[in-house]
Phi, psi and omega in degrees: 000141179290151176280113183291347185266357190296334182260005185237146173239186184296329176295319178298321180297315180297318179297316179299317179298318178297318180292322177299324182293342181269359182282146177282161178304317177297323178294322177298317179297319181292314183294325177297316180293319179295322178293339177274012176068034177266149177281168178301320179296317179294319178296316180302315180296315182296325184261357179071033180238172178276152177302326179295322177296319179295318178299322177294314177299319181297318177297318178297319179299315181295323177292310182297325182270356183056043179260122181288337181222164175297322178299320178295322178296313180296322177301319178297317179300312182294322178301309182295313184291316181295320178295322178297316180296315182297318180293322181289330180264345184074019182267166171286145182289128178247151174301142183291151175261147183303325183292340180271001182281347188301323180227069186292313187261330185066264181236114184301332190296339181271003176273000000 
């Protein structure tokens, strides 16, 4: 598995945390679902919204987070969450496992 942290440094992590704090609650819900590798249609079904609304939120997320691609957006989520887990446990950062993607952000406001 590729190292999700290879393109980010500590400044990038701080910038990502600042950007996460500016997200709205619906955007937090959408980004969590996207990080769990769900499609717009799956996210729409899970949140009770239309796929077009999810696509709009996804575009807004990519703009607010300055992510050129969906993969870049998810990488930022994983960077922030994995560093948080490692710091809380005092462990070395490990690449994320797919099964841990289900609840990546929890609540965006604490980033």
